[in-house]
N, C-alpha and C positions, 0 to 999 in steps of 0.2 A: 380514386384512391391516392394517386400521386399528389393531388392537391391537399387531401385530408391529412396526410402524415405531417407535412410542415405546419399546417394549421394547428394540429394537436400539440406539436412541440412548442409552438409559440405561446401556448397557454401555461399558466402557472402549474396546473396539475400535470401537464405533459412534461414540463421541465423537471418537476420533482420525480416523476416516474422514470425519466431518463437517468437522473442522479441515482435513484434506487437500483435500477437494473445494472448500470455500469459499475456502481459501487459493489454490487453482488459479484460481478465478474472479477473485480480487483481483489475482493476478499477471498474468493476461491483460489485465485492465483497466489496470494500471499500464504495461504495455508499450505498449498502444494509446494511452494518455494521454500517455506520453513522446514517442511518434512525432508526435502532434498538436502538442505543445508545441514540438518542434524546428522546426516550420514557421515559427516566428518568425524564423529565420535566412534564410528565403526572402523576407522583407519584409512590410510592413504589409498589403498587399492580400491576399497569400496566407494570412496568419494570420487576418485578419478573415473571409475567405471560408470557411476551415475552421470557425471558430467559428459562422458562420451556418449552414453545412451540418449541423452537429450538431443544430441545433434544427429543421431542416426535413427530416430523414430520413423517408422514407415518404410525403411529400406528393406529390400530393393524395389518395392513397389513405387516409391517416389524418390527423387534425388536427395542427396545429402542435405540435411538441415531444412528441408522443406516444411515439415510440421512445426519445427521451432520458429521458423520465420513467420508462419501463419499465426502462431500464438502471439508473437511479438507485435504483429500488425493489429490484431484484435485488442491487445493490451494498450497499444498506443492510441487507438481510436477511443477506447474506453476512458483513458486518462483525459484526452482532449475534450470529449463530450461531457465528462464528469466536471471538469474545471469550468468549461464554458457554461454549463447549466448553473453551477454555483455562482459564478460571476453575474450571470443574467438575473438570477433570483435575488441576489444582493442588491443589484441596481434597481430592480422592480420594487423591492421593499422600501428602499430609501426614497424613491420617487413617490411612492404611495403615502409616505409619512415624512414630508419635507420639513415639518416643524417638530423639533424635539419637545417631548412632553414629560411631565413628571411620571416616572415609572413606578410601578407598584413594587413592593418589597420582594415579592416572589419572582420578579423578572431579573433580579441580579444574576441568578444562576444561568438563566437563558442568555443574558448578555455576555457572561464569561464564556459560555460554550460557543457562542457565535464568534467572539474574538479569537478563541483558541482554534476554531476550525479555519478562520480566515488567515491568520498569520502563521498558524501551524501548517496550513496547506502550502504556503509559499516556501517554508523551510523544507517541507517534504518534497516539493518539486525540485528544489536545489539538490536535495539528497539523492533523488532519482538520477539527476544528471551526473552527479559525482560518482554514484554507484556504477553507472554505465561506463563512465570514463575509467573507472578503477578496475572492475572485474569482468567487463565485457570487451572493452577496447584496449585495456591495459595501458592507457596513456599516463595515468598517475600511479600505477602499481609499480613496486620495486622490481618485479620480475616482468619479462617480456613474453611474447607469444610462444617462445620455445619451452617455457616452464610448464609444469603440469598444473591443473586447477588447484590441487592440494597445495602445491608449493606457493602459488600466487596468494592463496588465502592465508596461509601461515605467515608469509613474509609481510603481508599487508598489515597484520595486527601484531607484529613483533613488539616486544616490550619497549624497544627504542622508539617506536612510533605510537606511543600511548595516546598522543593527541588525536590520531585517527580513530582510535577506539572510542575516545570520549565523544568525538563528533558523531560516530555511528550510534552510540548509545543514546545520546540526546535526541537525534533524529528519530530513532526507533521508539523512544518514549512518546514523542509527538505522534508517531504513526499509531501507537496504541490509543492515545486520547482521541485521535481522529476516528479510529475504528469504533471505539465505544460509542461516541456520539453519532457517527454515521450509520452504524447498524441499527441503533435505536430509532433514529429518524426514518430509516428505510421501513422499519416495521410500522411506524405511524403512517407513512406515505402510502404503503400498500394496504392499509386498513386492517392490519393484523392486531393492533392494540385494542384491547377491551379492558374494562375494569377487572375482569377475572384473569386475563393473561398479562396484565401490566407487570407484576413482579417477576413472573417467569421470563418474559421477554427482556426485561431490564437485566436480570441475572445472566441470560444467554448472551446478550450484547457484551456485558462486562467480562464474562468467561472467555469468549472468543478473542476479545481484545487482549486479555491478560496472557492467554496461552500463546498467541501469535507473537506478542511483544517479548515475552520471556524466552520463547524458542529462538527468535532471531538474536536477541542480546547474548544468549548463552555462548554462541560461537565466538564472537570477537573477544569476550571476556575470558573464555577458556584458553584462547591462544595467548592473550596478553599476560595472563597469570601462569602460563606454562603448563596448564592441564592438557593441552593439545600442542604437539610440536612436531 
C-alpha cells in the first residue's frame, strides 16, 4: 500500500484526483472564511467575538489555537499539493504535445481558461502571501497586534488606502474565475458530469464562484466607501 499510493499519484488520473480533492478542501475553507468575514456587517463586537472564537476552538480540552493551527496546516498542504499537481499536469501535457498544431475553433475557450488558471494562479499565490502578511502577521497592516481584528480590517481598507482595496478586488475576481473553472473541472475529474447533469453542474460551479467572490469583495468595498466604519 505504501508503494501504491505514490504510484497512483504519479499517474495523470491520480494528479487530477489530488487537484480535485485539495480544491474541494480549499473551496470549503473559502466558503467558511467568507461567512466569517461577513460578520463585520453585524458590528465590531460580533466580528471581534468571531475572531476570538477561532483561536479558542476546543478549549479547554486542547491548548489555545490548536484547532486553528491544524486547520492552517491542512490548508497549507492542500495549497502545496494543489499547485504541485497543476504544475505537474501542465508539464506532462506540454511534453505529450511538443509540437504546436492548428487548434480547432472550439479550443479557444479552453486555451483562455488554461491561461487564466495558470497566470491567475500565480497572482492568487501572491495574494495569499500578502493577505497573510496583512491580516495574520500584521506586517503590512496599518495597525499592530495590539489592535482588535475589527480595527485592523477597517484601517486596512480605509479610503486613503484605496489602492489596497483595488488590489484585493482584482485578486478576488481572479479567485472567482479560478473557482468557476476549478469546480467545473473537479466535477469532470470525479466523473460527475453527464449530458443530463452538464447544465446543472455548470450553473452550480458559476453560482458558488459568484457567491464567494461577491461575499469577499463586499467587505473591502463597504469599508472603503464608508458603509462600514
